[in-house]
N, C-alpha and C positions, 0 to 999 in steps of 0.2 A: 737685494741683500748680498753682502759680500761673504764669501765662503771663508771661514776661519782657516788660517795657514796650516794648522795641524790636520784638519779634515782634508784640505787640498793635497797635502803631502801623502796622506794615507790613500786617497782616491787615485792619485797619479802612480803610486807605488803598485796598487792593485791592477791598474790598467796596464802597467808594465809587465806584470807577471801573467796576465791572462789575455794573451794575444789571439793567435789563431794557429801559428806554427811554433813548434817547440823551440826552434833555434832563436826566434825573436823573443820568446818568453825568457830564455836564458840570458840573452844579450841585454835586453832592456831591463830586466829585474836586477842584473848586476850593475848596470849603469845607474839605475835609480837609487840603489843602496849606496853607491859610491858618491853621487853627486847631488841628489835632490835637496838635502838639508842646506846645502851651501848656496842654492839658487836664490836670486832675488826675484821679485814678482814678474819682471819682464822675461827672465829666463824660464819661470814656471810657465808663463803664457806660451812661449815658444815650444816648450816641451810638450805641453798640453796639445797644441796644434800638431806637433809631430806625431803624437800618438793616434791622431785621426787618419794618418796615412796608411796605405795598404801594406800589409806585412811583406808581400812579395817584393814590392818596391823598396821598402826599408831594408830588407835583407840584401838586395842587389846593391844598394847604396853603401851600406855598412861594410859589406864584404869587398867593395871595390870593383864589382862587376859592372856597375854603371855609375856615372857621375851623379851626385846629389844635385837637386835644384839649388840655385844660389841662396835663397833665404834660409835653407836648412844646412848649407854646407859645413859651417863651423861646428854646429851641434853634432852632425853625422860624423865628422872627423873625430870629435871628442869621444863619441860613442864607440867608434872603432878602436880608438886608443885604449879605452877602458876595457872593452870586450876582449881584445886579443893580447892584453899585457900579461895575463896569467898563464 
């Protein structure tokens, strides 16, 4: 059974806010608020997979301390752009 889009957006938004480290809570909740509504299903799939990554790794990728893996590179760069634009 397919998850309704509205439920999926709410679930991904909640997973963005309740991470493990506060920095990633802030970064990903800001990103989710800014971008999730505009994502197509493929982008939602990529974001859902990204949320399964370890917070310490995500933070190092988003902050530029380490290069992100190629499959996540574009989304990580977009997250960095949104997170640090304010």
